[in-house]
C-alpha positions in Angstrom: -31.8 -16.4 42.9 -29.3 -15.1 45.4 -26.9 -12.4 44.1 -23.9 -14.7 44.7 -25.5 -17.5 42.7 -26.4 -15.1 39.9 -22.9 -13.7 39.7 -21.5 -17.2 39.8 -23.8 -18.3 36.9 -23.0 -15.1 35.0 -19.3 -15.8 35.4 -19.7 -19.3 34.1 -21.6 -18.0 31.1 -18.9 -15.4 30.3 -16.1 -17.9 30.7 -18.0 -20.3 28.4 -18.4 -17.5 25.7 -14.7 -16.7 26.0 -13.8 -20.4 25.7 -16.1 -20.9 22.7 -14.6 -17.9 20.9 -11.1 -19.1 21.5 -12.1 -22.6 20.4 -13.6 -21.3 17.2 -10.5 -19.2 16.5 -8.2 -22.2 17.1 -10.3 -24.3 14.7 -10.4 -21.6 12.0 -11.0 -22.0 9.1 -13.9 -24.4 9.2 -16.0 -23.0 6.3 -15.5 -21.2 3.0 -15.0 -19.0 1.3 -12.6 -16.6 3.0 -13.0 -13.2 1.2 -9.8 -11.4 0.3 -11.0 -7.9 -0.5 -9.0 -5.7 -2.9 -9.8 -1.9 -3.1 -8.8 -1.8 -6.8 -9.9 -3.3 -10.1 -8.4 -6.6 -11.4 -4.9 -6.4 -12.9 -3.0 -4.1 -10.6 -0.2 -4.9 -8.1 -2.6 -5.3 -5.1 -4.9 -7.6 -7.1 -2.0 -9.7 -8.5 -0.6 -10.1 -5.0 -3.9 -11.0 -3.4 -4.6 -13.6 -6.1 -1.1 -15.1 -5.7 -1.6 -15.4 -1.9 -5.1 -16.7 -2.3 -4.1 -19.7 -4.3 -1.4 -20.6 -1.9 -3.6 -20.0 1.2 -6.3 -22.2 -0.2 -3.8 -25.0 -0.6 -2.3 -24.5 2.8 -5.6 -24.1 4.8 -7.9 -26.4 2.9 -10.6 -23.7 2.5 -11.2 -21.5 -0.5 -9.9 -17.9 -0.5 -11.5 -15.8 -3.2 -10.4 -12.4 -4.3 -13.2 -9.8 -4.2 -12.5 -6.6 -6.0 -14.3 -3.6 -4.6 -12.9 -0.6 -6.4 -14.0 3.0 -6.2 -13.8 6.2 -4.1 -10.1 6.0 -3.5 -10.5 2.7 -1.6 -13.2 4.0 0.7 -15.7 1.4 -0.5 -13.5 -1.6 0.2 -12.1 -0.4 3.5 -15.5 0.5 4.9 -16.8 -3.0 3.9 -13.9 -4.8 5.7 -14.1 -2.5 8.7 -17.7 -3.4 9.2 -17.2 -7.2 8.6 -17.4 -9.6 11.5 -13.9 -10.3 13.0 -14.1 -14.0 12.4 -11.3 -14.5 9.9 -13.6 -14.9 6.9 -13.0 -11.4 5.5 -9.5 -9.9 5.1 -8.1 -6.9 3.2 -5.3 -6.3 0.8 -4.2 -3.1 2.4 -2.3 -0.4 0.5 -0.6 3.0 1.0 -3.4 5.1 -0.5 -6.5 3.9 1.3 -4.8 3.0 4.5 -2.3 5.9 5.0 -2.9 8.7 2.6 -6.7 8.8 2.8 -6.5 9.7 6.5 -4.2 12.6 5.5 -6.4 14.1 2.7 -10.0 13.4 3.9 -11.3 15.3 6.9 -13.9 12.6 7.4 -13.7 8.9 6.6 -16.2 6.0 7.1 -13.5 4.1 8.9 -10.6 4.8 11.3 -7.4 3.7 9.5 -5.8 2.5 12.8 -8.6 1.5 15.1 -10.9 -0.3 12.7 -8.3 -2.8 11.4 -6.1 -5.6 12.7 -2.6 -5.7 11.0 -1.5 -9.2 9.9 1.6 -8.6 7.8 3.3 -6.1 5.6 3.7 -8.1 2.4 5.9 -5.8 0.3 7.1 -2.3 -0.4 7.2 -0.9 -4.0 9.2 2.3 -4.6 8.1 4.9 -7.0 10.4 5.7 -9.9 11.2 9.1 -11.4 10.7 8.9 -15.1 11.4 11.5 -17.9 11.6 11.3 -21.7 14.9 10.1 -23.1 15.4 13.5 -24.7 15.2 15.3 -21.4 18.7 16.6 -20.6 18.8 15.2 -17.1 20.2 11.8 -15.8 20.0 12.2 -12.0 17.9 13.9 -9.4 20.5 16.6 -8.8 20.4 17.4 -12.5 16.6 17.4 -12.5 16.5 19.8 -9.5 19.1 22.1 -11.2 17.1 22.0 -14.5 13.9 22.8 -12.6 15.5 25.7 -10.9 16.8 27.0 -14.2 13.4 26.8 -15.8 11.0 28.0 -13.0 7.3 27.2 -13.6 8.1 25.3 -16.8 8.5 21.9 -15.1 5.4 19.8 -14.6 4.8 16.5 -13.1 1.9 14.0 -13.6 0.1 12.1 -10.9 -2.6 9.5 -10.7 -4.9 12.2 -9.3 -5.2 14.6 -6.4 -4.3 13.0 -3.2 -2.6 10.0 -4.9 0.8 8.6 -3.7 2.7 10.2 -6.5 1.0 13.6 -5.9 2.1 13.7 -2.3 5.5 12.3 -3.2 6.0 15.1 -5.7 5.0 17.7 -3.2 7.4 16.3 -0.6 10.1 16.2 -3.2 9.6 19.9 -4.0 9.6 21.0 -0.4 12.6 19.0 0.6 14.8 20.2 -2.3 13.2 23.7 -2.6 12.3 23.7 -6.3 9.2 24.2 -8.4 7.1 21.8 -10.5 3.5 22.3 -11.4 1.2 19.4 -10.5 -0.9 17.9 -13.3 -3.4 15.3 -12.0 -4.8 12.5 -14.2 -7.3 9.8 -13.7 -4.7 7.1 -13.0 -1.1 6.6 -14.0 -1.8 5.3 -17.5 -2.9 8.6 -19.0 -0.1 10.4 -17.2 2.5 8.0 -18.6 1.1 8.6 -22.1 1.3 12.4 -21.7 4.8 12.1 -20.3 5.9 10.1 -23.3 4.2 12.6 -25.6 6.0 15.5 -23.9 2.9 17.2 -22.5 4.3 16.8 -18.9 7.9 16.8 -17.8 8.1 14.0 -15.3 6.1 11.3 -13.6 6.5 9.1 -10.5 4.6 5.8 -11.0 5.5 2.7 -9.0 8.3 0.6 -10.3 5.6 -1.9 -11.3 3.5 0.7 -13.1 6.5 2.1 -15.0 8.4 -1.0 -15.9 7.0 -1.6 -19.4 7.8 2.0 -20.4 11.3 1.6 -19.0 11.9 -1.7 -20.8 10.6 -0.3 -24.1 12.8 2.8 -23.8 9.9 5.2 -24.0 10.9 6.7 -20.7 14.1 6.7 -18.7 14.5 6.2 -15.0 16.7 8.6 -13.1 16.0 7.6 -9.5 13.8 5.4 -7.3 12.2 6.7 -4.2 12.8 3.9 -1.7 15.4 3.9 1.1 17.4 1.4 -0.9 17.7 0.5 -4.6 14.9 -1.5 -6.2 15.8 -5.2 -6.9 14.1 -4.7 -10.3 16.2 -1.6 -11.1 19.4 -2.2 -9.3 21.5 0.2 -11.5 19.2 3.1 -10.8 20.1 5.2 -7.7 17.7 6.3 -5.0 16.5 9.9 -4.7 18.4 10.1 -1.4 21.6 9.0 -3.1 21.4 11.3 -6.0 19.9 14.6 -4.9 17.6 14.8 -1.8 19.1 13.2 1.3 16.7 11.3 3.6 14.0 11.2 1.0 11.8 8.1 1.0 8.4 7.4 -0.5 7.2 3.9 -1.0 4.0 2.3 -2.1 3.3 -0.8 -0.1 0.9 -3.7 0.4 -0.2 -5.7 3.4 -2.9 -7.9 4.8 -5.3 -6.8 7.5 -8.5 -8.0 9.0 -11.3 -6.1 10.8 -10.6 -4.8 14.3 -10.6 -7.4 17.1 -9.6 -10.3 14.9 -8.7 -13.1 17.3 -4.9 -13.4 18.0 -5.0 -17.1 17.0 -6.3 -16.3 13.5 -3.9 -13.4 13.2 -1.0 -15.7 14.1 -2.1 -18.4 11.7 -2.5 -16.0 8.8 0.8 -14.3 9.5 2.6 -17.6 9.7 1.2 -18.9 6.4 1.5 -15.7 4.4 5.1 -15.1 5.5 5.9 -18.7 4.6 4.3 -18.2 1.2 6.2 -15.0 0.6 9.5 -16.8 1.2 8.8 -19.5 -1.3 11.2 -19.1 -4.3 8.4 -19.0 -6.9 6.4 -16.4 -5.0 9.5 -14.3 -4.4 10.5 -14.5 -8.1 7.0 -13.5 -9.2 6.8 -10.5 -6.9 10.4 -9.4 -7.5 9.8 -9.5 -11.3 6.9 -7.0 -10.7 9.2 -4.6 -8.9 8.0 -5.4 -5.4 10.5 -5.9 -2.5 9.2 -8.6 -0.2 8.9 -7.9 3.5 6.7 -10.4 5.5 6.6 -8.6 8.8 5.1 -9.5 12.1 1.7 -8.0 13.0 3.4 -5.7 15.6 5.9 -4.4 13.0 3.2 -3.7 10.5 1.2 -1.8 13.2 4.2 0.4 13.9 4.9 0.9 10.2 1.2 1.9 9.5 1.2 4.5 12.3 4.4 6.0 11.0 3.0 6.1 7.4 -0.2 7.8 8.5 1.8 10.4 10.5 4.3 11.0 7.6 1.7 11.6 4.9 -0.5 13.5 7.2 2.4 16.0 7.7 3.0 16.2 3.9 -0.7 16.8 3.2 -1.0 19.4 6.0 2.2 21.3 5.0 1.0 21.5 1.4 -2.7 22.1 2.1 -3.8 18.9 0.2 -7.4 17.9 0.9 -10.1 16.0 -1.0 -13.2 17.3 0.9 
């Protein structure tokens, strides 16, 4: 075969492959199930959100979306699984602050690249943390908490869900920005930390609004501030940390949907359109707001920028405070 004929044939084959891939993407989804991977056990905010979306996506797209919980190793198991999945739209991820933005900050080596190995689809929601103390603690604002901590150096302690967790890094950022001391006490999750805060074994804890709502409603712990840029829709009377003691402070947990790297744009656009539409439905919005989540529903491009900023932000906090998990 002449070289020109060979090149012509190769070009036709390549064009056919591109056309076929595009055609498959446009036809998606044509089979089931679509796996919606969650890096946590059932019952948490990420799991609830994924299950809520899965039911609605199944109805909208006519193929079954199933939630697949792959907990363990601070989210490494789930994210490695999705990063290595074929970029065909049949495996997507319920992304989260910890595995997607904090892990790159605290692990020197990961089995995935938090930016390069995933395709952002949409930032679904942000969930602020809430600063909780016992009702008997003589502080009612962040400025009073800071003053109390400075008056009792080395006696203030704060609980976290573990070394390298969102509330661990938020606590360290809070201390450095306001120049006061609190001793970090790591637990295996927020639940035991909340119990020890209620019992008086630690002074303060910063769970998500979702995680701390039952203790707030029962009166076992009192909220003095939320950590978002604006007040939480679920706790509208509680000021932000920035309003009440530490200007420019912001620390949110968040959730979003991602796919493996190189997910076809047609599939990204279809998923983004459907998920954003679902998030705006009154029943979905009411459910998520009741959990303490503020709905976002971003474009893929906005989510990509947000993720890069979060990785950089928490990377600096971890570096400045020498926080590593290796």
